[in-house]
N, C-alpha and C positions, 0 to 999 in steps of 0.2 A: 322583135316580137316579145322578148322577155320584159322589156320596159312597158310595152302595152299591157301585158298581163298585170304587172305591178300597179300601174296607174288605174286600170279598170277596177281591180280589187280594192285599192285604197279609196277610190271614189265611192264605190258601193258601200263599203264599210262605214265611211264617214257619213254618208247620207242616212243610213240606217241608224247610226248612233245618235244623230241629231234628231231624227224623227221619233225614235222610240226611247232614247236615253237608256238603251239596254245592251249596247255593244259590250261583248265579253261576258254577258250573263247567260248566253245560250250554250247549252251543252254541245260540244262538238262530238261527232260520232267516232273520231279517231282519238285515242288517248294522247294528251298533250304534255303531261308531266308525270312525275313519279307515282301519282295516285292511280295511273292506268296500268301499272305493273300487274301481271297475272289476271288481266281482264280478258277472258277467252271468248266471251259470247257477245252478241249484239246487245247494245245498251238502249233501252227504251227511252224515248224523249218524254220527260215528265215536266218540262218547263211550261209554265202557263203561257198560252198564246195571247199576245196583246197586239197582234199585227205583224206584218212582215219584219223579220229581224235577220240581219246578216252578220256573220263573224268571219274572222280571218286568222289563220294559224300558219306556222312555218316550223321547219326543222332543219338543222344544219349538222354536218358531221365532217370531221377531218382526222386523218390518220398519219402518223409517222411510222414508216415501215422499215424494219431491220430484219429481213428474211432472206435466206440463201437457199438455192436449189441444187440438187445433186442427182446423178444417176450412175449406172454401172458402165456406161460407154467410156472408152479411153482411146481417142484417135489422135493422129498427128495434127498439129496446128493447121487450120484452114480447111480441114475435112468436116468436122462436126463438133459442136459443143453447145451446152446450155448458156443462156445469157447470164452474165454476171450482174447481179442486182445491187444497186447502191442503197445505202441507208439514207432515206430522204422522205419528204412528204408526198402523199398522193393528192390527186385533184380533189379539192373540197366538194362535197355534194350537198344539195339543198332541195327541200320539198316545200310546197305551199298548198294549203287547204282552204277552200272557200265553202262555208256552210250557210244554209238559210232555212229558217222555219217559215214555211209557206202557209200553213194552216194548222189548226189544232190537231196535233198528232201526225203531221206530214212535214218531212224535211227533205232537203236535197243536199248532196255533197259532191264537190269536185276536187280531185286530187291531181296535183301537178308535180312533175320532176323539173325543177328549175335548172339543175345541172346534175348529170349522172355520168358514171364511167362509160356506159354504152352510148348515151345521148348527151353530149356536152351542151346541146341547146335545150331550150324549154320543151317539155314533152308531156302530154296529158297521160297520166297513169290510168284514170278512169273516173267515173261518176255514177251516182245512183240515187234513186228515190227511196226513202224509208217511210213506211206507213205503219203507225202504231195505233191509229184510230180510223174508223170509217165514217166519221161524222159528216164528211163531204158528200156522202150518199144520202144519209138521213141521220139525224141526231140519235146517238146511242145505238147505231146499227151494229149488230153482232157484238154488243158491248161486253158481254161475259166472255166471249171467245177472244176478243182483241185485248182483253186485260192481260193475257199471257202470250199473245201472238204478235209477231212482227213480220212485215213483208218488205223485202228489198228487191228492187228491179233496176237493172242497168248493166253497163259494162264496168265490172268491179272486181275487186279481189275476191275470188271464190273461196268459200269456207270449207275446204277439205282439210280435215285434221285440226289439231290444236297447235302444232309446231309453228305454223306461220304467225301466230300471235306473239311468239318470243323471238322472231327473227328481226334482223335489221332490214328496213325498207328504205334503201338509199339514204337520205339524210335523217330519217326517223329511226334512230338506233337506241333510243332510250330504254325500250322494253327488253332488249337483248343484253344479258349480263356479260356476254362474250363479244368478241369482235367478228368472228365468222358465223355464217349460217350453216345449216346441215350440208354435208357433202352432196347428197341427193336432195336438192332444194325444191320441194313441192310448192309451187307458187304460180298462179296464172290469173289473168284478168280477162275473162271471156264474157260475152253478152249472155245475160241470163236472169233468172229470178230465184229467190230463196224464201221459203216460209219457215219461220221459227215458232216453236211453242215450248216455252220454259215455265215449269210450274212445280212448286214444292221440291226444288232441288233437281228435278228431272230436266234434262237438256235434250232437245230434239230439233232437227232441221232436215228439210228435203228441198233439193234444188235441181234445176236443169239449166244447161247452157247450150249454145249453138256450136261449141267446140272450135270456135275460130277466134284467134287473137286479133287479127287484122280483118275488119269487116269489109266485105265486098260481095258482089253478085256475079262474079265471073265464073264460067263453067270450070269444072275440075278436070284437068287433063292428067291421066295416070302417069306417074313418074317412070314406070316400067311396065312391061306387058304383064297382065294379070292383076295389077293393082286396082283397088276400088276407085270408082269415080263419084262417090258420094261421101258426104260427111254427116255422121249421125250425131244426135244430141248427146251430151255428156250428162249422166245422172250422178249427183252427189248427195250423200246423206250422212247424218251424224246422230248418234244416240248416246246419252251418258247421264251421269249423276254428279252433282257438284253441291257440296254442303259444308257450311261453316258450323262444325259440330259444337264448338265452344269458342271462347275468346282466343284460345291458343291454337286450335287445330282446324284445318280445312282439308278436305279430301275431295278429289275429283278423278273420275275415270270416264273416258269417252272412246267410242269406236266409230270410225268413219270409212266411207267407201267412195271411190270415184270409178265410173265405168263408162267407156265409150267403145262402140262397135266399129266405127270407121272414122279415123281422124289422122292428124299429123303428129301426135305425141307432144302436146303443148305443156303438159303438167310440169315437166322437169326442165323446160327450156324457154320459159316465157318471161323470166325476170328481165326487164329492160334496164335495170340499174347496173347489175354486174356484181361480181364477188368482191370481197374485201382484200384478198391476197393478190395484189397486182403483179403480173409478170412471172409468177412462179411456174416452173417447168416449161418455160418457153426457150426456143433455140435461136442462135445467131445465124447470120448469113454465112453460107459455106458451099463447098462443092464436095460431093461424096461419090466415090467410084461404085457403080453398079453394073455388073456384067461387062466390065471393060470400058464403060462410058461414065463420064462425070455428070452427075445429076445435080442441078442447082437447087439448093435449099434456101428458101427465102426466110428472112427474120420474121417471126410471128409474135413479137413482143407487143405490138400496138394494143394498148389497153382499151381502145374504143371498139375495135373489131373483134379482138380476142378477149372478151370481157368475162368469161366464165372460169378463168384459171383457178384451180383448186377445187372445182366442183366435178360432179360426174352426172352425165345424162344417159340413162339406159337406152335412149333412142329407139323406142318401139316404133316400127314403121307404120303401123296402122291401128289395130285395136289394142286396148290397154285396160287393165283392171288393177286398182291399187287399194289396199286396205291399210289403215293406220290405227293403232291403239296408243292412247296417251294417258298414262297415270300421272297424277300430280298430288303431292302432299306438302303442306306447309304447317310446321309446328313451331310456333313462335318465330324465331329468325331463320330457321332451317327450312330450305325448300329442296324437294326432290322432284325432278321432271323427267319423264322417259318417252321414247318413241320406238315403237315396233312397227315397221312398215314392210309389207310384202307387195311387190309390184311385178306384174306379169303382162306379157303382150307379145305381139308378132304381126305378121302380115296375113290378112284374111285369105288372100288368093295368091300371095307371093311365094317366094322360095325359102322363107325363114320359118323355122318351127318355133313353137312357144318357148319363150325365155322367161326366167324369173330372176329378179334382183331383190335382195333383202337388205334392209337398213335397220341398224340398232343404235340408238342414241340414249345416253344417260347423263344427266348433269346434276350436280349437287352444289347449292349456293347457300352460304350462311351470311345473313344480313345482321348488322349490329350497330351500336352507337345510337345517339339520339335520333328518333324517327327512322332508324335503320338506314342511316345515310352512308354507311360503309358496307362493303361486302367482299367476300372472297369466294371463289368457285372453281370447280373442275368439271370438265366435260370430255366424254369419250364417244367417238362416232365410228361405226364400222359399216362398210358397204361391201357386199359380196354377191357375185352373180356372173352370168355369161354375157360376153360381148356379142354384138350382132355378127352373124356369119362367121363365127370363130369356133374351131374345134378344140382349142386349148382348154385347160382346166379353168375353173372359175377365177376371175380376177378378184383382188382383195385390196381395198383402200381403207386405211384407218387413220384417225386423227385424234390427238390429245391436245386439249387446251386448258390452261390454268390462268385464271384471271383475278384481278382485284379492281374494285371500283370505289369512287367517292362522289356522292351527290353533293356538290358544293351548294346548290339550292335544289328545289324540287324540279327545276327546269334545266339544270346544268349538270352533266355527268362527265367525269374523267375516268378512263379505263386504261389498264395496262395488261398485256396478255403474252404468255409464251405459247407458241403453237408448234406442233411437230406432226407432219403428215407423211405416210408411207404408202407406196404403190407396190403391190406384189402380184406375181404371175402374169405380168404383161409381156408380150412377145418382144424379142430383141429388135426386130425390124418391122417396118410398116409394109403394106402390100406392094408398094413400089420399090422396096429394097432399101429405103433410107432408114436411119436409126429411129427407133421409137423413143420419144422423150421420156416415157414412163417406165422404161425398162430399168428395174432396180431403183426407181425414182423416189425421191423424198425432198421435202423442204422443211425448214425449221427456223425459228428466230423469235423476235420480240416485236409486238405491235403496241403502239399507243394510240388511243382514240379519244377525241373530245366531241361531246354531243350537246347541242342546245336545242330545246323545243319550246314553243309557246303557242 
């Protein structure tokens, strides 16, 4: 299947290049090189239309991981322990993007994961139609409005908050100055539509999705008595201001919201690529005594099935509302980016009361050298909130990352990072009496990452 994708894309690209002699001149809607750093909003297609044009892009990432996990459990050999992680390479990841200019102001985009931690096989991330002009209805139809507006329709990366523009998306890790994404990683690709209107520095977007990651028409069977049997649309919106005040100073501030009345909680559990910290806080195969009986504990290292290690999902059972505020300031080579996120949710008719989980993230990056090809940076991430059906105090997860990077070219980036993550206030045992991996848990170490995009 992967070979078929490559051959089809290559054939289409070659045909378009020969017919139009314009291969590589069409703007791709996903940033491909260093020039796309700090591009937070949709980019209007301003390339002159001269007929059907197709282009092809790709991204690759590879990490060498030297990270160790620890917790406060101390049992006899064979009863319980965390996995001992080696210093070695992770599975390389790769993306492919196919874009086409179909009409004046109309583009289509298809994103593929060629290889990912969660899906080693080729997997479609999503695709969408982007409309910047309505000339296909009538020449200059709503011209004054569409000068500032953009419409996106499809199953695509939904635009909640600004943090997802600085995250690593499988092989596409060029825009992230660090190796890891946020602990509570808001990212989903649901079927929907978004309307943008950006003018004179003001940024706005309103969108709606069907709240389903995997599309189907099967009836919804409640997971437990009293649970809802419907899925409601998710409403997302963003409002902000972004201005380059002078040659040295850019300021941006946005606020975003995502709300769904009946859903399965996709926002923090929908990344099909997986986290960058492979195997952290996983346990080995063992037998543990519970009430006089030995309970078998299976190894959960498998990076394909247990692909979110190092992250936290608040796991809201049904309804959820999330707010995100993102300030950004760039003065010459200095960048400051922040995230304040308040997420709450619960079960509409179930036995769970409303829970709230808060996330605070701040990173500082300094870029220097010719064309800012070098950088150093630090990032602190804190998550605090209640677990589902737990009476214990709020859990707390914090992470510190310190990174340095070198853009060898505008398409090639080498990173090195130190990471330290801590888990606090997690219970000593799981509900079945076996040890909780996160009890007094922490992991730390060094990561190296190489990224290539084009």
